Every structure is written in structure tokens, then in C-alpha cells.
C-alpha positions in Angstrom: 4.6 -46.5 -8.3 2.3 -48.7 -6.1 3.8 -47.1 -3.1 2.9 -43.6 -4.5 -0.7 -44.7 -5.2 -1.0 -46.2 -1.7 0.3 -43.0 -0.2 -2.0 -40.9 -2.3 -5.0 -43.0 -1.4 -4.1 -42.8 2.3 -3.9 -39.0 2.1 -7.1 -38.8 0.2 -8.8 -41.0 2.8 -7.5 -38.8 5.6 -8.8 -35.6 3.9 -12.1 -37.3 3.3 -12.5 -38.2 7.0 -11.5 -34.7 8.0 -14.0 -33.2 5.6 -16.8 -35.5 6.9 -15.9 -34.6 10.5 -15.9 -30.9 9.7 -19.2 -31.2 7.9 -20.7 -33.2 10.7 -19.5 -30.6 13.3 -20.9 -27.8 11.2 -24.3 -29.5 10.7 -24.5 -30.3 14.4 -23.8 -26.7 15.4 -26.3 -25.2 12.8 -29.0 -27.7 13.9 -28.6 -27.6 17.6 -27.4 -24.1 18.1 -29.0 -22.4 15.1 -30.5 -19.7 17.4 -27.0 -18.4 18.1 -26.4 -18.0 14.4 -29.8 -16.4 13.7 -29.6 -14.0 16.6 -26.2 -12.6 15.5 -26.5 -8.8 15.2 -25.0 -9.1 11.6 -27.9 -11.3 10.5 -30.0 -9.0 8.1 -33.2 -11.0 9.1 -33.0 -9.5 12.5 -32.8 -6.0 11.2 -35.2 -6.1 8.2 -38.5 -7.4 9.6 -40.9 -5.4 7.3 -44.0 -7.4 6.7 -43.6 -9.5 9.7 -45.7 -9.2 12.9 -43.5 -10.6 15.7 -45.1 -13.2 17.9 -45.9 -12.7 21.6 -44.0 -13.8 24.7 -45.7 -15.3 27.7 -44.5 -16.5 31.1 -45.2 -20.0 32.3 -48.6 -19.0 33.6 -49.7 -17.3 30.4 -49.0 -13.7 31.5 -48.2 -11.5 28.4 -44.7 -10.1 28.6 -44.5 -8.7 25.1 -46.9 -8.6 22.1 -47.3 -6.7 18.8 -50.3 -4.3 18.7 -51.6 -2.3 15.8 -51.6 1.4 16.4 -53.8 4.2 14.9 -51.5 4.5 11.8 -51.9 0.8 11.0 -48.4 0.0 12.1 -47.5 -2.7 14.7 -45.6 -1.7 17.8 -44.2 -3.8 20.7 -46.2 -3.5 23.9 -44.9 -5.0 27.1 -46.5 -6.3 30.4 -49.1 -4.1 31.9 -47.6 -4.2 35.3 -44.6 -1.8 35.4 -42.9 -3.8 38.2 -43.1 -7.0 36.0 -41.8 -5.1 33.0 -38.7 -4.0 35.0 -38.2 -7.4 36.7 -37.9 -9.2 33.3 -36.3 -6.4 31.3 -32.8 -8.0 30.8 -34.2 -11.5 30.5 -36.7 -10.4 27.8 -34.3 -7.9 26.2 -35.5 -5.6 23.5 -36.0 -5.4 19.7 -33.1 -2.9 19.3 -30.5 -5.3 20.7 -29.4 -3.0 23.5 -29.6 -6.0 25.8 -27.3 -8.7 24.6 -28.9 -12.1 24.0 -32.3 -11.3 25.5 -35.3 -13.4 24.5 -36.5 -10.8 21.9 -33.3 -11.2 19.9 -32.0 -14.7 20.9 -35.3 -16.3 20.1 -36.1 -14.1 17.1 -36.1 -17.2 14.8 -39.4 -18.2 16.5 -40.8 -14.7 17.0 -40.3 -13.7 13.3 -41.7 -17.0 12.0 -38.6 -18.6 10.6 -39.2 -21.8 12.6 -42.7 -22.3 11.2 -43.4 -25.5 9.2 -43.1 -25.4 5.4 -46.8 -25.7 5.0 -47.4 -22.6 7.1 -44.6 -20.7 5.3 -46.1 -21.7 1.9 -49.5 -20.6 2.9 -48.1 -17.2 4.0 -46.6 -16.7 0.5 -50.1 -16.8 -1.1 -51.8 -14.7 1.6 -52.3 -10.9 1.6 -52.0 -10.9 5.4 -48.6 -10.0 7.0 -46.6 -12.9 8.1 -47.0 -13.6 11.8 -44.2 -15.1 13.9 -44.7 -17.8 16.5 -45.7 -17.0 20.1 -43.4 -18.4 22.7 -44.1 -19.4 26.3 -41.1 -19.2 28.7 -40.4 -21.3 31.8 -40.1 -18.2 34.1 -42.7 -17.1 36.6 -43.1 -13.4 36.1 -44.5 -12.9 39.5 -41.5 -14.6 41.1 -39.2 -12.4 39.1 -41.2 -9.4 40.3 -41.0 -10.5 44.0 -37.2 -11.0 43.7 -36.7 -7.6 42.2 -38.9 -5.8 44.7 -37.2 -7.4 47.7 -33.7 -6.9 46.5 -31.8 -4.3 48.7 -32.6 -0.8 47.5 -30.0 0.9 45.4 -27.9 -2.3 45.1 -26.8 -4.0 41.9 -26.8 -7.8 41.5 -28.7 -10.8 40.3 -31.0 -13.6 41.3 -31.4 -17.0 39.5 -34.0 -19.7 40.5 -34.2 -22.9 38.5 -35.7 -26.4 38.8 -32.8 -28.7 39.3 -34.7 -31.7 38.0 -35.7 -30.2 34.7 -33.3 -27.2 34.3 -36.3 -24.9 33.8 -35.4 -21.3 34.9 -38.2 -20.0 37.1 -36.6 -16.5 37.8 -33.8 -14.6 36.4 -33.5 -11.0 37.7 -30.7 -8.4 37.2 -30.4 -5.1 39.0 -30.5 -2.3 38.2 -33.2 -2.9 35.6 -35.1 -0.7 33.2 -38.7 -0.1 31.9 -38.9 -1.0 28.2 -42.2 0.8 27.9 -40.8 4.2 28.9 -37.1 3.7 28.2 -36.5 4.7 31.8 -33.1 3.2 32.6 -30.2 3.6 34.9 -26.5 3.3 33.9 -25.6 -0.4 33.5 -29.2 -1.6 33.4 -28.8 -3.1 30.0 -26.3 -5.7 31.4 -27.8 -9.0 32.5 -25.7 -9.6 35.6 -27.0 -13.1 36.0 -25.3 -14.4 32.8 -23.0 -11.8 31.3 -21.0 -10.3 34.2 -18.1 -12.2 35.9 -17.5 -11.9 39.7 -15.2 -13.5 42.2 -17.3 -16.3 43.8 -15.8 -16.1 47.2 -16.6 -19.0 49.5 -19.1 -20.5 47.1 -16.1 -22.0 45.3 -15.4 -24.1 48.3 -18.1 -26.4 47.0 -15.8 -27.2 44.0 -12.7 -27.5 46.2 -14.6 -29.9 48.5 -15.7 -32.0 45.5 -12.1 -32.1 44.2 -10.8 -33.2 47.6 -13.4 -36.0 47.8 -12.0 -37.4 44.6 -8.3 -36.7 44.9 -7.7 -37.4 48.6 -9.0 -40.7 49.8 -10.2 -40.6 53.4 -10.3 -36.8 53.5 -13.7 -36.9 55.3 -12.2 -38.6 58.3 -9.3 -36.2 58.6 -9.0 -33.3 61.0 -7.7 -29.9 60.0 -6.4 -27.1 62.3 -7.4 -23.5 62.0 -5.5 -21.1 64.2 -7.2 -18.1 62.7 -4.1 -17.1 60.6 -2.2 -19.1 57.9 0.8 -17.9 55.9 1.6 -19.4 52.5 4.4 -17.5 50.8 3.6 -13.8 50.6 0.0 -14.4 51.4 -1.4 -14.3 54.9 -4.9 -15.7 55.3 -6.9 -14.3 58.2 -10.3 -15.7 59.0 -13.3 -13.3 58.9 -14.0 -11.4 62.2 -10.9 -12.8 63.8 -12.4 -16.3 64.1 -10.4 -19.3 65.1 -12.1 -22.6 64.2 -9.6 -24.9 65.9 -9.7 -28.6 64.9 -12.4 -29.2 62.3 -13.5 -31.9 59.9 -14.0 -31.1 56.2 -17.7 -30.8 56.7 -17.3 -28.5 59.7 -14.9 -26.4 57.7 -17.7 -25.9 55.1 -20.3 -25.2 57.8 -18.1 -22.5 59.3 -16.6 -21.4 56.0 -13.0 -21.9 57.1 -10.7 -20.4 54.4 -7.6 -21.8 56.0 -8.7 -25.4 55.7 -9.6 -25.1 52.1 -6.4 -23.2 51.3 -4.4 -26.1 52.9 -6.4 -28.6 50.8 -5.6 -26.7 47.6 -1.9 -26.7 48.4 -2.0 -30.4 49.0 -3.9 -31.2 45.8 -2.4 -28.7 43.4 -3.8 -26.7 40.5 -4.5 -29.6 38.1 -6.8 -31.4 40.5 -9.0 -28.3 41.3 -9.0 -27.2 37.6 -10.3 -30.6 36.6 -13.2 -30.4 39.0 -13.9 -26.7 38.1 -13.9 -27.6 34.4 -16.4 -30.5 35.1 -18.8 -27.8 36.5 -18.2 -25.6 33.5 -15.2 -23.4 34.4 -12.6 -22.9 31.6 -15.1 -24.4 29.2 -17.0 -23.0 26.3 -20.5 -23.4 27.6 -23.2 -23.7 24.9 -26.8 -23.8 26.0 -29.7 -23.8 23.6 -31.8 -21.1 25.2 -29.3 -18.6 26.5 -25.8 -17.3 26.3 -23.6 -17.4 29.4 -20.2 -15.8 29.9 -17.6 -18.5 30.5 -16.4 -18.9 34.1 -12.7 -18.8 34.7 -10.3 -20.8 36.9 -6.9 -19.4 35.7 -3.9 -21.7 35.9 -1.4 -19.5 34.0 1.6 -18.1 35.9 0.7 -20.2 39.0 2.0 -19.4 42.5 1.3 -21.0 45.8 -0.4 -17.9 47.0 -2.7 -17.8 44.0 -3.5 -21.5 44.4 -4.4 -21.1 48.1 -6.7 -18.1 47.3 -8.4 -19.9 44.5 -9.6 -22.6 46.9 -12.0 -20.1 48.5 -12.9 -18.3 45.3 -10.6 -15.3 45.5 -7.6 -14.3 43.4 -8.3 -14.7 39.7 -11.4 -17.0 39.9 -14.4 -15.5 38.1 -17.9 -16.7 37.5 -21.6 -15.8 36.9 -24.6 -16.1 39.2 -26.1 -18.6 36.8 -23.0 -20.8 37.0 -23.1 -20.9 40.8 -26.9 -21.7 40.7 -26.0 -24.6 38.4 -23.3 -25.8 40.9 -26.0 -26.0 43.7 -28.5 -27.5 41.3 -26.1 -30.2 40.2 -25.3 -31.2 43.8 -29.0 -31.3 44.7 -29.7 -33.4 41.6 -27.3 -36.2 42.5 -24.4 -34.8 40.5 -26.3 -34.4 37.2 -26.3 -31.0 35.6 -29.4 -30.3 33.6 -29.2 -27.8 30.8 -30.8 -24.5 31.8 -34.0 -24.0 29.9 -36.0 -20.9 29.1 -38.2 -21.9 26.2 -41.2 -24.0 27.3 -43.0 -24.1 23.9 -43.5 -22.2 20.6 -46.7 -22.1 18.6 -48.8 -19.9 16.2 -51.4 -19.8 19.0 -51.1 -18.4 22.5 -51.7 -21.8 24.3 -50.7 -24.3 21.6 -47.5 -26.1 20.9 -45.8 -29.0 22.6 -43.4 -28.5 25.5 -39.7 -28.5 24.7 -38.1 -31.4 26.5 -35.4 -31.1 29.2 -31.9 -32.2 28.5 -29.0 -33.5 30.7 -26.0 -31.3 30.1 -23.4 -33.5 31.8 -22.7 -35.8 34.7 -20.4 -33.8 37.0 -20.2 -35.9 40.2 -20.8 -39.5 41.1 -23.7 -40.2 43.4 -21.5 -40.7 46.4 -19.7 -37.3 46.2 -22.9 -35.5 45.4 -24.6 -37.0 48.4 -21.7 -36.0 50.7 -21.8 -32.4 49.4 -25.5 -32.2 49.6 -25.5 -33.2 53.3 -22.7 -30.8 54.0 -24.7 -27.9 52.5 -27.8 -28.9 54.5 -25.6 -28.9 57.6 -24.4 -25.4 56.7 -28.0 -24.2 56.8 -28.9 -26.1 60.0 -25.8 -25.3 62.1 -23.5 -23.1 60.0 -23.1 -19.7 58.4 -26.1 -20.2 56.0 -28.6 -20.6 58.9 -30.6 -17.5 57.8 -31.7 -19.3 54.7 -33.6 -22.0 56.6 -37.3 -22.4 56.0 -39.5 -24.2 58.6 -40.7 -27.5 57.4 -38.2 -27.8 54.6 -34.7 -29.2 54.2 -32.6 -26.4 52.8 -29.0 -26.7 51.7 -26.8 -23.7 51.0 -23.5 -22.0 51.1 -22.7 -18.3 51.8 -19.9 -16.2 50.4 -18.4 -12.8 51.0 -16.1 -12.1 48.0 -13.4 -9.4 48.4 -13.1 -7.0 45.5 -10.2 -4.8 46.7 -6.8 -5.7 48.0 -7.0 -3.2 50.9 -10.6 -4.3 51.8 -11.9 -0.7 51.5 -14.7 -1.8 49.2 -17.5 -3.8 50.7 -17.5 -7.5 49.8 -20.0 -9.0 47.3 -22.6 -11.0 49.2 -23.4 -14.4 47.8 -25.7 -17.3 48.5 -26.3 -20.5 46.6 -28.5 -23.4 47.7 -31.5 -25.6 47.1 -34.7 -27.0 48.6 -34.4 -30.7 49.1 -38.0 -31.5 48.3 -39.6 -33.4 45.4 -42.5 -31.0 45.2 -40.3 -28.0 45.0 -36.9 -29.0 43.4 -35.5 -25.5 43.3 -32.0 -24.2 43.3 -31.1 -20.5 43.8 -28.2 -18.1 43.6 -28.3 -14.6 45.0 -25.5 -12.0 44.4 -25.6 -8.5 45.9 -22.7 -6.3 44.7 -21.1 -4.6 47.7 -23.7 -6.3 49.9 -21.3 -7.2 52.6 -21.7 -10.5 54.4 -23.4 -13.3 52.4 -24.7 -14.7 55.7 -26.4 -11.4 56.7 -27.4 -10.0 53.3 -27.8 -12.8 50.7 -29.0 -15.8 52.7 -32.1 -14.0 54.2 -33.0 -12.8 50.7 -32.7 -16.3 49.3 -34.9 -17.5 52.1 -37.6 -15.0 51.2 -37.5 -15.8 47.5 -37.6 -19.6 48.0 -40.5 -19.2 50.4 -42.4 -17.2 47.8 -41.5 -19.8 45.1 -43.1 -22.4 47.4 -46.2 -20.3 47.8 -46.5 -19.8 44.0 -46.1 -23.6 43.7 -43.1 -23.3 41.4 
């Protein structure tokens, strides 16, 4: 009988612990990620907003991006930025009240804009007032003029994305997706409701070599002092790797392989390390992980390890095969390296208040420590060298230390479709701690198309004192 009581007590205790853990997890998610719950399209509070005047949205400098204005009939309608180029540049970032753009500010931060985050005293006062309830105004971290510049200088007729963020704070300074649309006139092109910076996956091409490099530094002691041989062609099993433009890099160190973007060297490293080593490092950066950020929703990047083959493993080392990611993720990779291996949580909300200029700034948060200081430093210097003497030289800015990596990601097996052009990098400067990622769909060479655009945008960011 005593044994039965002890067993019953043990089982009861186990269930109690499980219940507490489940309750704690639920409370944590509702508290920390409540905006995700609130912004769900099924939430009736998003649909039924009668009697509520939504708050305004401003950029970091106080430029109005969206506000509610009373019309001649006494109703309130949403009015967007006066400048049509600004309206288009921030269209996917801002989103719309109809939910056509998934997880834009207008829907994802609706808890603020509709007044559900107001203090209990304000809410109580509103109950006894004849005035319609007003939502909070929110100020974003983005610079609307930098967004405008990036959109206007993007190659005409091309789709893609640009992300600029402060790698010390995580504050997003620009997030642009092309094609865009005008929320004031409903002038939109096919596909313009997709935010390509956060919600579309692409093969990262040679940008993924940064992750393979990081894995090699951890898994292969002394790899920096080794020499690798690139004869221009390398056969794995069924896969034959040929360097771009028929290049033959010869004997190269790991840093030189990154500078010259040597696929063969990184493929050899992957075959030596194996899937688990690269997957561990990719996961540390956010691949194969359910990424939860407070201010925005990002599609999860993928480094597949199912049905592994040596050919697939070799391709994955330089971002081909089944590897997929978003421009925001690759901006975070560069930002993490520039920030000594610490990934800051990307941040869009600067403050929320019942007044246009009030409210306290929302603090920055460390998302995770990805690399130790030593590996981050080695990667940072390798990226700087890639701009100084390598394939990323067109991103250089006189008077500043720029680090970067180019990529030209193949999207067809027969190479009939132009490659996606990539660049990710950073300014190594305490006054302008900015990281950037540029993706141009079908843009061709990352060195020729994406790096110069990144240079222009970073130069403008410096001019704007971002």
C-alpha cells in the first residue's frame, strides 16, 4: 500500500512539474510574443475596429508614414506619407490595414495602433469618454529617406530586397522589397505584396561560405595555416564543380579562398567536416531554427540534412543545392561577425506613445552569442580583405573599413537563368555600425551588380548619419 502511495505521489509530482512548465512556457510566449497572437488574422480585434482611431506611424526622424484623418463624412481613413516614393519604398515594411501584406507594421503592431497596449488608467478614462478611443502612435527605427534611396537606386525592373541595420543595437534602418506598391492609389505589380526581405527564401550562394568558414575554424584546428589547391575543376561523385569564368586559383589559404570566392576549397572543407559540423554552425546563426523576434516575422532559413549525399554536402558549402535563406538572415550573419560574434535581435519599434514625440525608447536585446571573439575577429578581417583585394572590392568606400562577401547564386541546373546577385557586409566604424544585405533576383554577378549598390546605400547611410 505504501508503495502504491509513493508511486501515486511521484506521478502526481511529475504531472505538477509538467503543468508548471507548460504554464510557464505559455505565459512567457503570451508576454514576450503577444504581438504575434494579437496580429493573427483570426483575431476579431483586428477586424472589428469600430470606434477606434488607429494611431500614427512615424519613421526615426518623425516623418509621418501613416495616420488616421477625418474625412468630410466624419469617418476616419488611413493616409500615408505625402511623398509617393517614400510610400512605395516602405510599402511592404508598413503593410496595410487589409492584411494583404503579411506581418506588416499596420497588422503586426496593431495592439499598439488600436490602443490595446495603453495603461489601465487610460483605458478606464476612455470608457467614460464620449470621444472615440485613440490608439498609440508608434515610432519606428527605420529611416524613410534611406529606404527611398535604396528603392530608387535598385536596378530598374528587377525584384529583390535591401536590409540595413545597426549591428550594435539591432535597429533596422532600412528594409526595402521590390517590386513595391503605392498604398494611397492601390497601384501594385504582381508579387508586390510579398516582403522579399523577410518572407521569401533564396539560395544564398557564396554568402554561405561565411558559415562554412566559421565551422572550419571550430572543427578543424590549424585550418588557417593550411593551403588548399584549386585546379579550376573538382569532381565529387556525380557533381563536377567548375569555378566561375574558368578561374584557377591554385594554392590558396582559407582567407584567400574567401577573398577569391573559391567554391572548390569550401567544397573540400565540407567533405572533410561532414553535415553535422556545418549544420551546427548554420543552426547557431539561425538556420533550421524557429526564429522568434518581437518586432517582425521572418521565414526560417534552411540547411537540409535529410537524404544526404556527398554531392549535396559539397554544394551546400557554397550555398547551393537545397540551402535557402532570407536577405534579413544574411544581413544578420554579417552583423553578427561585425559585432564580435553577438547577434542582436532585429528591432523595428523605437517607441510607442499616445503623443507623436512621447514615450520611452524600447531597449535593444541580445538574441544569442553565435561565435567566440577569436573566430568573429578572424572572419571579420577576412571579409575586410575580400573588399580590399578580393571579389567584393566594388563595395569599398574611401576613408572607411568595409567588410563584405559577394554571391552569385545559381537558380537553374542548366544555368540558363541569370544568377541571383548577393552582397552582405558592414562598415567597421563606431560612428556608423551598419550591416547590409542586398539581393537582386536575376541580377547576375554579385561583384558587379550587388556590391556597387551596397556601396551606394552605405555611403548614403553615412551621409544621413544613420
